[in-house]
Structures are given as structure tokens and as C-alpha cells.
C-alpha positions, 0 to 999 in steps of 0.5 A: 638792126635793133642797135642801129634803130635805137641809135637813129631814134636817139639821134633824131630825138637829140636833133629835135630837142636841141634844134627846136629849143635852140639849145645847140645853136650854130649862130655866133655869140652876140657881140659885147654890149659896148665896144670901146671907142676907137682912140686917136690923137684927137680923143678928148677923154682920159685914158688910164695906164698903170705905171710903176713909180720908178719909170716916172722917176727915170723919166724925170732923171732923163728929161725928153726920154720916153717914159711910156708909149701906147699905140692908138686905135688910128695907128699913131704911136703916143709917147709920154715924156717929162719936159723940164721946160714945163712951167709949174703953173702949166703943171698945176693947170693939167692937174686942175683940168683932170680933176674937173673932168673927173667931176671935182670942183675946187672952192677956196683951195678945197676939192669937193665931188658930186656922187658920180665923180671919178676918183684918181687912182694912185700909181696910175697915169691919165693921158688925154691925147687931144689936150697933149697932157698926162698926169701921174698920181704917185702911190702913197708912201713912196719917195714922191707924193702927189702927182707929176705932169707930163707931156705927150708927143705923137710919132707916125 
């Protein structure tokens, strides 16, 4: 009898302590502070993907073949590929667009940035679905330098 009474007292005390103080709560944890925005073919921001340089090289050697694909939030499959028909001036235009969107400005052929400018990461592909463009920055020391401009297509 004494043992049951002690167990009952301990259980009651635990209920009061945890219940009143809210230490043991049955409510679910709060949601993350910010949910990532949904993506679609009309998303006008740069999505980033880490890609091996060999995948870009294989895409250049096999124009039109998919280098990378990603399922957007609306269910659309976005494919990135190398297009032999992409003029050099369009390739440079894609690069300038990305750099300006990242907060960089070109004056006299030299790039400068504000304190809040985003720096492109080597070995990363940046894709803007709304603009139908992608830019890949090659890692330093590889067989390629600089960047490659790529095209995007959507598959339902």
C-alpha cells in the first residue's frame, strides 16, 4: 500500500511540474521560420545546384542531351542542356544578367560589388526558370576556366 501511494504521489508531482510549466507539451513543434517559396517555370530567381565539371563537359560533347534535370514545385520537369546554336553574345548576356542580379556592376570592363552582393560559387550551376537560362561556373584548376551558358527546356 505504501509503495503504491509513493508511486501515485511521484506521478502526480511529475504531472503538476511538467504540465504546469509546459515542459512536456503535446503540441507539435513550431514550423520553420521561413518556408522556401514554391518554384515553377515562372520563378524569376536563381536556383543553385552543385554539379561536377565532367557533366558539363559531357553535355558540351553531346549537344542537346540533358546535363541536369530538376522537378520544380509545380511538378514541371526542368532540363538543362548545351545548345550549339547559342550565340556567343547571348552567352555573355546570360552571364551579365546573373552578375547584375547578384548585385555586381560592370564599369569599363571591371566588375565591382556592393557589400550585399552575392558571390558566384565555382562548381555551381545557377538556373533561372523564368529567363530560360543557366550559367555554370567551372572550378579553378580544371581543363576549363570561366563559365558556360546553357539552355533550359520544360517537360510536363
